[in-house]
C-alpha positions in Angstrom: -13.0 0.2 59.1 -10.5 -0.2 56.4 -8.4 -2.4 58.7 -11.5 -4.5 59.5 -12.2 -4.8 55.8 -8.6 -5.9 55.1 -8.9 -8.6 57.7 -12.3 -10.0 56.8 -15.3 -8.8 54.9 -18.1 -11.1 55.4 -19.7 -9.6 58.4 -23.0 -7.7 58.6 -21.7 -4.4 60.0 -21.7 -2.7 56.6 -25.1 -3.1 54.8 -27.1 -0.8 52.8 -30.4 -1.6 54.3 -31.1 -1.8 58.1 -34.4 -2.5 59.6 -36.1 -1.3 62.8 -39.3 -2.6 64.2 -42.2 -1.1 62.2 -44.5 -2.0 59.3 -42.9 -4.8 57.2 -41.9 -3.9 53.7 -42.1 -7.5 52.4 -43.7 -10.5 53.9 -40.5 -12.5 53.7 -38.8 -10.5 56.5 -39.7 -9.4 60.0 -41.7 -6.2 60.5 -39.3 -3.3 59.9 -39.1 0.0 58.1 -36.5 0.5 55.4 -34.3 3.4 56.5 -31.0 3.3 54.7 -28.3 5.8 53.8 -26.0 5.3 50.7 -22.6 6.8 50.2 -20.1 6.7 47.3 -17.6 4.2 48.8 -19.4 2.6 51.7 -22.6 0.8 51.7 -23.7 2.1 55.1 -22.2 4.7 57.4 -22.1 4.4 61.2 -24.1 6.8 63.3 -22.3 9.3 65.6 -23.1 7.0 68.6 -21.7 4.0 66.7 -18.5 5.9 65.9 -18.1 6.9 69.6 -18.5 3.4 70.7 -16.0 2.2 68.2 -13.5 4.8 69.3 -14.0 3.8 72.9 -13.5 0.2 72.1 -10.4 0.9 70.1 -8.9 2.8 72.9 -9.9 0.4 75.7 -9.5 -3.1 74.3 -6.2 -4.8 75.1 -7.7 -8.3 75.2 -10.7 -9.9 73.4 -14.0 -10.1 75.2 -13.7 -13.8 75.7 -11.1 -16.5 75.2 -12.0 -18.9 72.4 -10.6 -22.4 72.8 -8.1 -23.3 70.1 -7.4 -19.6 69.1 -4.6 -17.5 70.6 -5.3 -13.7 70.2 -2.5 -11.8 68.6 -3.5 -8.3 67.5 -6.5 -6.0 67.9 -7.5 -4.7 64.4 -10.4 -2.4 65.2 -14.0 -2.1 66.3 -17.3 -1.5 64.5 -20.9 -0.6 65.3 -21.6 -4.1 66.5 -18.3 -5.4 67.9 -14.6 -5.7 67.4 -12.1 -7.7 65.3 -9.1 -9.5 66.5 -6.3 -11.4 64.7 -5.7 -14.7 66.3 -3.6 -17.8 65.7 -5.3 -21.1 65.1 -3.5 -23.4 67.5 -4.4 -26.5 65.6 -3.2 -25.4 62.1 -0.9 -22.5 62.9 -2.7 -20.2 60.5 -3.8 -16.7 61.3 -7.5 -16.0 61.4 -9.8 -13.0 62.0 -12.3 -13.2 64.8 -15.3 -10.9 64.9 -17.0 -10.5 68.3 -20.5 -9.1 68.4 -20.8 -7.2 71.6 -24.2 -5.5 71.2 -26.9 -8.0 71.0 -29.7 -5.5 71.4 -28.6 -3.6 68.3 -28.2 -6.6 66.0 -30.6 -7.9 63.4 -30.2 -11.5 64.2 -32.3 -12.7 61.3 -30.1 -10.8 58.8 -27.0 -12.2 60.6 -28.2 -15.7 60.4 -29.0 -15.4 56.7 -25.6 -14.1 56.0 -24.1 -17.0 57.8 -26.3 -19.2 55.7 -25.0 -17.7 52.5 -21.4 -18.0 53.6 -22.0 -21.6 54.3 -23.3 -22.0 50.7 -20.0 -20.5 49.6 -17.7 -22.5 51.9 -14.7 -24.1 50.4 -14.7 -21.7 47.4 -11.2 -20.2 47.0 -12.7 -17.0 45.4 -14.6 -16.1 48.6 -13.2 -15.2 52.0 -14.0 -18.3 54.0 -16.1 -18.6 57.2 -14.2 -21.0 59.5 -16.3 -21.1 62.6 -19.3 -19.5 64.3 -20.0 -19.2 68.0 -23.7 -18.5 68.2 -24.1 -19.7 71.8 -21.1 -17.8 73.0 -21.4 -14.5 74.9 -20.7 -12.4 72.9 -21.2 -14.4 69.7 -18.4 -14.4 67.1 -17.3 -15.3 63.6 -14.0 -16.9 62.7 -12.8 -16.0 59.2 -9.7 -16.5 57.2 -7.2 -13.6 57.5 -6.4 -11.9 54.2 -3.4 -9.7 54.7 -2.9 -7.7 51.5 -5.9 -5.5 52.0 -8.7 -4.6 49.5 -8.5 -3.9 45.8 -9.5 -0.4 46.6 -6.4 0.1 48.7 -4.4 -1.5 45.9 -5.8 0.9 43.3 -5.1 3.9 45.5 -1.5 2.8 45.7 -1.0 1.8 42.1 -3.5 3.9 40.1 -5.0 2.5 36.9 -3.8 -1.0 36.2 -2.4 -2.3 32.9 -4.9 -4.0 30.7 -3.5 -7.5 31.2 -3.4 -7.3 35.0 -6.9 -5.7 35.2 -8.4 -8.4 33.0 -6.9 -11.2 35.0 -8.4 -9.7 38.3 -11.7 -9.2 36.4 -11.7 -12.8 35.3 -11.0 -14.2 38.8 -13.8 -12.0 40.3 -16.1 -13.1 37.5 -15.3 -16.8 38.3 -16.0 -16.2 42.0 -19.3 -14.5 41.2 -20.3 -17.2 38.8 -19.7 -19.8 41.5 -21.6 -17.8 44.0 -24.5 -17.5 41.5 -24.2 -21.2 40.9 -24.8 -21.8 44.6 -27.8 -19.4 44.5 -26.1 -16.3 46.0 -26.2 -12.8 44.4 -23.6 -10.4 45.9 -25.5 -7.2 45.0 -22.7 -4.9 46.3 -19.6 -5.6 44.2 -16.9 -2.9 44.3 -13.1 -2.6 44.8 -13.6 -2.2 48.6 -15.4 -5.6 48.8 -12.6 -7.5 47.0 -9.6 -8.6 49.1 -6.2 -9.7 47.8 -4.6 -12.7 49.3 -0.9 -13.4 49.7 -0.7 -14.2 46.0 -2.6 -11.0 45.1 -5.5 -13.1 43.9 -8.9 -11.5 44.5 -11.4 -12.9 47.1 -15.0 -11.8 47.3 -16.0 -10.4 50.7 -18.8 -8.5 52.5 -21.9 -10.5 51.6 -24.0 -8.2 53.8 -26.1 -7.1 50.9 -26.2 -10.5 49.2 -29.4 -12.2 48.3 -30.4 -15.8 47.5 -31.9 -16.3 44.1 -35.3 -17.0 45.5 -35.3 -13.9 47.7 -37.4 -10.9 46.6 -36.1 -8.3 49.1 -34.3 -5.3 47.7 -30.6 -4.7 48.2 -28.9 -1.3 47.6 -25.3 -1.3 46.4 -22.8 1.6 46.0 -23.2 4.6 43.8 -21.7 4.2 40.3 -21.2 0.5 40.8 -24.9 -0.2 41.2 -27.1 -0.9 38.2 -29.7 1.8 37.6 -32.6 -0.6 38.1 -31.1 -1.7 41.4 -31.5 1.8 42.8 -35.2 1.2 43.5 -36.7 0.1 46.9 -39.1 -2.0 45.0 -36.5 -3.8 42.8 -36.2 -7.6 42.8 -32.6 -8.9 43.0 -31.3 -9.9 39.6 -28.1 -11.6 38.4 -27.6 -8.7 36.0 -27.0 -6.4 38.9 -23.7 -8.2 39.5 -23.0 -8.1 35.8 -23.3 -4.3 35.8 -21.1 -4.0 39.0 -18.6 -6.4 37.4 -18.3 -4.1 34.3 -18.0 -1.0 36.6 -15.2 -2.8 38.5 -13.2 -3.4 35.3 -13.8 0.1 34.2 -12.5 1.4 37.5 -9.3 -0.8 37.4 -8.6 0.6 33.9 -9.3 4.3 34.5 -9.0 4.8 38.2 -12.7 5.7 38.9 -16.0 4.1 38.4 -18.0 4.9 35.2 -19.9 8.2 35.0 -18.6 9.4 38.4 -17.9 13.1 38.6 -17.8 15.6 41.4 -20.8 17.4 39.9 -22.8 14.2 39.7 -22.0 13.3 43.3 -23.0 16.8 44.5 -26.3 16.6 42.6 -27.2 13.2 43.9 -26.3 14.0 47.5 -28.1 17.3 47.5 -31.4 15.7 48.5 -31.5 14.0 52.0 -34.3 11.7 51.0 -33.1 8.2 49.9 -35.8 7.7 47.4 -35.1 11.0 45.7 -31.3 10.3 45.7 -32.0 6.9 44.1 -34.2 8.5 41.5 -31.6 11.1 40.6 -29.0 8.3 40.4 -31.1 6.3 38.0 -31.8 9.4 35.8 -28.1 10.3 35.8 -27.0 6.9 34.6 -29.8 6.6 32.0 -29.1 10.0 30.4 -25.3 10.0 30.8 -23.3 10.4 27.6 -21.6 7.2 26.2 -18.3 6.3 27.8 -15.2 7.0 25.8 -13.1 4.1 27.1 -11.0 3.7 24.0 -9.9 7.3 24.2 -9.1 7.0 27.9 -7.2 3.7 27.4 -5.8 3.6 23.9 -4.1 0.3 24.3 -7.4 -1.4 25.1 -8.5 -4.0 22.6 -12.0 -3.9 21.1 -13.1 -7.1 22.7 -12.7 -5.8 26.2 -14.4 -2.5 25.2 -17.4 -4.5 24.0 -17.5 -6.6 27.2 -17.5 -3.5 29.3 -20.1 -1.7 27.2 -22.4 -4.6 27.3 -21.9 -5.1 31.1 -22.7 -1.4 31.6 -25.7 -1.3 29.3 -28.5 0.8 30.9 -31.2 -1.5 29.5 -30.9 -4.9 31.4 -32.1 -6.7 28.3 -29.0 -5.5 26.4 -26.7 -6.6 29.2 -25.1 -9.9 29.6 -27.8 -12.1 31.1 -25.5 -13.6 33.7 -21.9 -13.9 34.9 -21.3 -17.0 32.9 -22.0 -15.1 29.7 -19.3 -12.6 30.7 -16.9 -15.5 31.2 -17.9 -16.9 27.8 -17.1 -13.6 26.2 -13.8 -13.5 27.9 -13.1 -17.0 26.8 -13.9 -16.1 23.2 -11.5 -13.2 23.5 -8.8 -15.4 24.9 -9.3 -18.0 22.2 -9.1 -15.4 19.5 -6.0 -13.8 21.1 -4.4 -17.2 21.5 -5.2 -18.0 17.9 -4.1 -14.7 16.6 -0.4 -15.6 16.0 -1.5 -18.8 14.2 -4.2 -16.8 12.4 -1.7 -14.2 11.4 0.8 -16.9 10.4 -1.9 -18.7 8.5 -2.8 -15.4 6.8 0.7 -14.0 6.3 2.2 -17.4 5.4 0.0 -18.0 2.3 0.3 -14.3 1.4 4.0 -14.5 1.6 3.9 -17.7 -0.4 1.8 -16.0 -3.0 3.9 -12.9 -3.1 7.2 -14.9 -3.4 5.7 -17.3 -5.9 4.3 -14.4 -7.9 7.6 -12.5 -7.7 9.6 -15.5 -8.8 7.0 -16.3 -11.5 7.1 -12.7 -12.7 10.9 -12.7 -12.7 11.0 -16.0 -14.5 8.4 -14.7 -17.0 10.3 -11.5 -17.6 13.6 -13.4 -18.0 12.1 -15.9 -20.3 10.4 -13.2 -22.4 13.6 -11.1 -22.3 15.8 -14.1 -23.4 13.4 -15.0 -26.2 13.2 -11.3 -27.2 17.0 -11.0 -27.2 17.3 -14.2 -29.2 14.7 -12.9 -31.6 16.6 -9.6 -31.9 19.9 -11.5 -32.7 18.1 -13.7 -35.3 16.4 -10.6 -36.8 19.7 -8.8 -37.0 21.3 -11.8 -38.7 18.4 -12.1 -41.1 18.5 -8.3 -41.8 22.2 -8.5 -42.2 21.9 -11.1 -44.9 19.3 -9.0 -46.7 21.5 -5.9 -46.3 24.4 -7.8 -47.9 22.4 -8.5 -51.0 21.1 -4.9 -51.2 24.6 -3.5 -50.7 25.8 -5.6 -53.5 22.9 -4.3 -55.7 23.8 -0.8 -54.8 27.4 -1.4 -55.5 26.5 -2.8 -58.9 24.3 0.2 -59.6 27.2 2.6 -58.7 29.5 0.6 -60.8 27.1 1.0 -63.7 27.1 4.7 -63.0 30.8 4.7 -63.0 30.9 2.7 -66.2 28.3 5.0 -67.9 30.2 8.2 -67.1 33.5 6.6 -68.1 32.1 5.3 -71.4 30.7 8.8 -72.1 34.1 10.4 -71.3 35.9 8.1 -73.7 33.6 9.1 -76.6 35.9 10.7 -79.3 33.0 12.9 -80.5 32.6 14.3 -77.0 36.3 14.9 -76.6 36.5 16.7 -80.0 33.7 19.0 -79.0 35.3 19.7 -75.6 38.6 20.4 -77.2 36.9 22.8 -79.7 35.4 24.8 -76.9 38.6 24.9 -74.8 40.8 25.8 -77.8 38.7 28.9 -78.7 40.6 32.0 -77.6 37.5 34.0 -76.9 36.0 31.3 -74.7 39.3 31.0 -72.9 39.3 34.7 -72.1 35.8 34.4 -70.7 36.7 31.4 -68.6 39.7 33.3 -67.2 37.5 36.3 -66.3 34.9 34.2 -64.3 37.4 32.1 -62.4 37.0 32.4 -58.7 33.7 34.3 -59.0 30.7 33.2 -57.0 28.7 31.0 -59.3 25.5 32.7 -58.1 26.7 36.1 -59.4 25.4 36.7 -62.9 28.1 38.3 -65.2 27.8 39.4 -68.9 30.7 37.1 -69.7 28.6 34.1 -68.6 25.8 35.2 -71.0 28.3 35.5 -73.8 29.6 32.0 -73.0 26.1 30.5 -73.0 25.4 32.0 -76.5 28.7 31.2 -78.0 28.2 29.1 -81.2 31.4 27.0 -80.6 29.8 25.7 -77.3 26.4 24.6 -78.8 27.6 21.3 -80.3 28.8 20.2 -76.8 25.6 21.4 -75.3 23.6 19.3 -77.8 25.7 16.2 -77.1 25.0 16.4 -73.4 21.3 16.8 -74.0 21.4 13.6 -76.1 23.0 11.8 -73.2 20.3 13.1 -70.8 17.6 11.7 -73.1 18.8 8.2 -72.8 15.8 6.1 -71.6 17.9 3.6 -69.9 18.9 6.2 -67.3 15.7 7.9 -66.3 17.0 8.7 -62.8 19.8 11.0 -64.1 18.9 14.6 -63.5 21.6 16.3 -65.5 24.9 16.0 -67.4 27.6 18.7 -67.3 31.2 19.3 -68.3 33.7 21.6 -66.5 37.1 22.7 -67.7 40.2 21.9 -65.7 39.5 24.9 -63.4 36.1 23.6 -62.4 34.1 26.2 -64.5 31.0 24.7 -66.2 31.2 25.0 -70.0 28.1 22.9 -70.8 25.1 21.6 -68.9 22.0 19.6 -69.8 19.2 19.7 -67.2 15.9 17.8 -67.4 13.9 20.6 -65.9 13.8 24.3 -66.5 16.8 25.7 -64.6 16.4 28.5 -62.1 19.9 29.7 -62.7 22.1 28.4 -65.5 25.4 27.0 -64.1 27.3 27.7 -67.4 30.2 30.0 -66.7 30.0 29.3 -63.0 33.1 28.3 -61.1 32.2 25.1 -59.2 35.7 24.0 -58.3 34.7 23.8 -54.7 32.4 20.9 -55.3 33.5 17.4 -54.3 32.6 16.0 -57.7 35.5 18.2 -59.0 38.2 17.9 -56.5 37.2 14.6 -54.9 37.5 15.7 -51.3 35.0 15.1 -48.5 33.5 18.6 -48.3 32.5 21.4 -50.7 35.6 23.5 -50.1 37.8 25.0 -52.9 41.2 23.2 -52.8 44.3 25.2 -52.5 46.1 23.5 -55.4 43.1 23.6 -57.7 43.7 20.0 -58.8 40.7 18.0 -60.2 39.9 14.4 -59.6 42.1 11.7 -61.2 39.5 8.9 -61.2 35.8 8.3 -61.2 34.2 9.7 -58.1 30.9 9.5 -56.3 30.3 13.0 -54.8 29.0 14.1 -51.5 25.4 15.4 -51.3 25.1 19.0 -52.5 22.3 21.5 -53.3 22.1 22.2 -57.0 22.2 25.9 -57.9 20.3 25.1 -61.1 17.3 23.2 -59.8 17.7 24.0 -56.1 17.4 20.3 -55.3 19.8 18.0 -53.4 21.8 15.7 -55.5 24.8 13.5 -55.8 27.1 13.4 -58.8 29.2 10.7 -60.5 32.2 12.4 -62.1 35.2 11.3 -64.1 38.2 13.2 -65.6 38.3 14.1 -69.3 41.7 13.3 -70.6 43.3 14.4 -73.9 45.2 12.0 -76.2 48.4 12.8 -74.4 46.8 12.2 -71.0 46.5 15.8 -70.1 43.4 16.9 -68.2 40.8 18.7 -70.2 38.1 18.9 -67.6 35.5 16.8 -65.7 32.4 15.0 -67.1 29.6 14.2 -64.6 26.0 13.4 -64.2 23.7 14.0 -61.2 21.0 12.0 -59.5 18.5 13.8 -57.2 18.3 12.7 -53.6 15.6 10.1 -53.3 16.0 8.7 -56.9 18.6 6.1 -55.9 15.9 3.7 -54.6 15.7 1.2 -57.4 18.6 -1.0 -56.3 17.3 -0.9 -52.7 14.5 -3.2 -53.8 12.0 -1.8 -51.3 8.5 -3.2 -51.4 5.3 -1.8 -50.0 5.9 -3.5 -46.7 6.0 -0.7 -44.2 7.5 -3.0 -41.5 10.7 -3.9 -43.4 12.7 -1.8 -45.9 16.2 -0.6 -46.8 17.8 2.8 -46.4 20.9 4.2 -48.2 23.2 6.4 -46.0 26.3 8.4 -46.8 28.9 7.0 -44.5 31.9 8.9 -45.7 33.8 11.3 -43.4 32.9 14.9 -43.8 30.0 17.3 -43.5 27.6 14.8 -45.2 28.3 11.8 -43.0 25.0 10.3 -41.9 22.9 12.0 -44.5 20.1 9.7 -45.8 20.4 9.3 -49.5 17.3 7.3 -49.9 14.4 6.4 -47.6 10.8 5.1 -48.2 9.6 8.5 -46.9 11.4 10.2 -49.8 9.3 8.1 -52.3 6.1 9.2 -50.6 7.1 12.9 -50.6 8.3 12.8 -54.2 5.0 11.5 -55.3 3.3 14.4 -53.5 5.8 17.1 -54.4 8.6 17.7 -57.0 11.5 18.0 -54.6 12.4 17.1 -51.0 12.8 19.4 -48.1 16.1 21.0 -47.6 16.1 19.9 -44.0 16.8 16.3 -45.0 20.3 17.2 -46.0 21.4 19.9 -43.6 19.4 19.3 -40.4 21.3 17.0 -38.0 18.0 15.6 -36.7 17.5 13.7 -39.9 20.9 12.2 -40.0 21.7 8.6 -39.0 24.0 8.5 -35.9 26.3 6.0 -37.5 29.0 6.4 -34.8 26.4 5.7 -32.0 24.8 2.6 -33.5 25.6 -0.6 -31.6 25.1 -4.2 -32.6 22.2 -5.8 -30.6 20.6 -2.4 -29.8 17.3 -1.2 -31.1 17.4 1.7 -33.5 15.3 4.9 -33.8 14.6 6.1 -37.3 15.5 9.8 -37.6 12.6 10.2 -40.2 10.2 9.5 -37.4 10.7 13.1 -36.3 9.4 14.5 -39.6 5.8 15.8 -39.8 4.8 13.1 -42.2 7.1 10.4 -40.8 5.1 9.4 -37.8 4.8 5.8 -38.9 8.6 5.5 -38.6 8.7 6.8 -35.1 9.2 3.3 -33.6 11.8 0.9 -32.5 13.6 -0.9 -35.3 15.9 -3.8 -35.6 18.6 -2.4 -37.9 21.5 -4.1 -39.7 24.1 -2.0 -41.6 26.4 -3.0 -44.3 29.0 -1.1 -46.2 28.6 -0.8 -50.0 31.8 -2.2 -51.6 32.8 -2.8 -55.2 33.8 -6.2 -56.5 37.4 -5.0 -56.0 36.4 -4.6 -52.3 37.0 -0.9 -52.6 34.7 1.0 -50.2 32.3 3.4 -51.7 31.7 5.1 -48.4 28.0 4.3 -48.6 26.0 2.2 -46.1 22.8 0.2 -46.5 20.5 0.0 -43.4 18.1 -2.9 -43.3 15.3 -1.9 -40.9 12.6 -4.2 -39.5 9.8 -3.1 -37.1 10.7 -4.6 -33.7 7.2 -4.7 -32.4 6.0 -6.7 -35.4 9.1 -9.0 -35.4 8.7 -9.6 -31.6 4.9 -9.9 -31.7 4.9 -13.8 -31.4 7.2 -13.6 -28.4 5.1 -10.9 -26.8 1.9 -12.7 -27.6 3.3 -15.8 -26.0 4.5 -13.8 -23.0 1.1 -12.1 -22.7 -0.7 -15.5 -22.9 1.6 -16.9 -20.1 1.0 -13.8 -18.1 -2.8 -14.1 -18.5 -2.6 -17.8 -17.5 -0.4 -16.9 -14.5 -2.8 -14.1 -13.4 -5.8 -16.5 -13.8 -4.0 -19.1 -11.7 -3.1 -16.4 -9.1 -6.6 -15.1 -9.0 -7.9 -18.7 -8.6 -5.5 -19.4 -5.7 -6.3 -16.0 -4.0 -10.1 -16.7 -4.4 -9.6 -20.2 -2.9 -7.6 -18.7 0.0 -10.3 -16.0 0.5 -13.1 -18.6 0.5 -11.2 -20.8 3.0 -10.4 -17.9 5.2 -14.0 -16.8 5.1 -15.2 -20.2 6.5 -12.2 -20.4 8.9 -12.8 -16.9 10.2 -16.5 -17.7 10.8 -15.5 -20.8 12.7 -12.8 -19.0 14.6 -15.0 -16.0 15.5 -17.3 -18.2 17.6 -15.8 -21.5 18.8 -19.4 -22.8 19.7 -20.8 -22.2 16.2 -21.1 -25.9 15.5 -22.8 -26.5 18.8 -25.3 -23.8 18.2 -26.2 -25.2 14.8 -26.9 -28.5 16.4 -29.4 -27.0 18.8 -28.0 -24.5 21.1 -25.1 -23.8 23.4 -24.9 -26.2 26.4 -23.6 -24.7 29.6 -22.9 -26.0 33.0 -26.1 -26.8 34.9 -26.3 -24.0 37.6 -29.2 -22.3 39.3 -28.3 -18.9 37.9 -26.2 -19.1 34.8 -29.1 -19.5 32.4 -32.0 -17.8 34.2 -32.9 -14.5 35.9 -34.2 -13.9 39.3 -38.0 -14.5 39.4 -39.8 -11.4 40.2 -42.1 -11.2 43.1 -45.8 -11.6 42.1 -47.7 -8.3 42.3 -50.3 -9.6 44.6 -47.7 -10.4 47.2 -46.3 -6.9 47.1 -49.6 -5.3 47.3 -50.9 -7.6 50.1 -48.4 -6.2 52.7 -48.4 -9.5 54.4 
């Protein structure tokens, strides 16, 4: 039978419903009783007697029953219940044809045969249907002449290939749907669509075959299809043919091509349905099984399947006919929409990705341009700020130099006072004092000795002590913390201090101080030589007041130029701020730093934080002088780079923990001699760059606003475009509905048989 099906399929040997002469089921057909048998793959099985006759015919036939003029028999294909099939050559055209001879007139339902011929005539000249070429009704035996399709059925093709790729399956599905749509347009419903009833021509294009169960649109007689390809409502002996039956079978066909088996088919389901010999009970079980079957998991079975095809299959296989596509043309419309969207997808993606890439590139270049413009403006501002701060630092450094020169002048004038020199000589020429000085030389100045007490109370020393106190009381020098005199060995012989001393330095050997020997560090010199000119000392911690100070010292010389000792005065750290001319502006100020080589390099001599702390307490923290964290990294500072103020690390220096534009200038005398001190002019970078940053922020806001506007415009345009692209017929529907091709079935369903006609039994 498969060979017969491969050759031609529009004969009435395989039907689901056969009739024998009894009470009529419908008035539109001859009196007969509906006695059918349904299988999984075949619509109707042959009886044992039919099979025996077919086998006998197959063994016996070496020539066709009759010779048909114009056709030359070539090959016997096989025999069926009602005849045999031969391949012949059409002598007029040279094409091969299939001829079906009906050899058992008594067993044929001639009315059914004539109606099938009528339907095939309706479908003549349709390339999607196996064509009927000739009919010999008056011949004995009668015969059909059909076109010969040599590639067999789709069922055989699937058995060889297995599940088909999505693209190939959809193309076969489309061709079958077009064929069904044309058949419906001519008023013919197939009613038994399945892979076995679809033949493949020499180009592997599908052709509809076996219209044995087909019905005209006006017919009301039932037609049973094949299990798992048949719509659930079709499995009813009272059902009226409906175009949606073919819609369901079409969806089952595509499902089978994609997965290898029809939907919902399992061995358990087949066994359960076939367990009852009664046709009506089997049909009822089939309906219940389809209705209550779990949803299909097509996307899991075929992961590469696109959502549009899944939706088409799901709607074709909807159990409720009202949710199914109403006709085959609707299926083709859905396929067309899918194809349109897929064809447009590259353009859609290009239209989406193109503007997005344009926006991204434009935004990127705009951002880079914005950053570069702001960076260039910021760098230019930094250069200008450094130049401006450099000019200010020049003026401040000159003021500091003048102040130091004044200090030098003050100590030098005091050292040249004859009265002071006489008092110093009187002390140094006293034998008792000389013995005391010799005894304390080299002793730690923090060690209290009786000799030091004797020296402090010696009457010869008191005039010198009083002279220093008078110098200290000078109102023009309020920042001076103390005056003192040492002998040529560095031992203090007189000291005037503005505050109560913790430890008197008189009699202490301070030859290690830089104000005595003039070196960079507080280290006792090997030769014991004192300074030879006025000197600005390194920062040191006073043993008298326990505060950090600097000293301005000068040598005391006798009339003959011999060294008598050293005269000096001290200024506490933080009291050197007057020449810095700092205001209350926290965003711009000057800092004095010790830039000389040695242990005190980088020590801050004055800072606005010192003023604040001195107002709150009498002296500064020791950490400011000996903690490296609070020292300026002079060797690491670079021109054009932002600066971090070390005082920002102090507990009360949080406001200085920022980025600063700093310009440094060396403090030099008018003679261009370097004092070793450095003035830092600091300006808050964020405040200085605020106009540039505000302009940059404004440009950024405008850019973001423009970008948001363009993106919003693109989104709005894409919204309307996507709506239009989602349904190509949207405009037509808004104008009053979708216009389709005028066919007899594409826009209507089969009319149901009136109840009175069914009940009349006529």
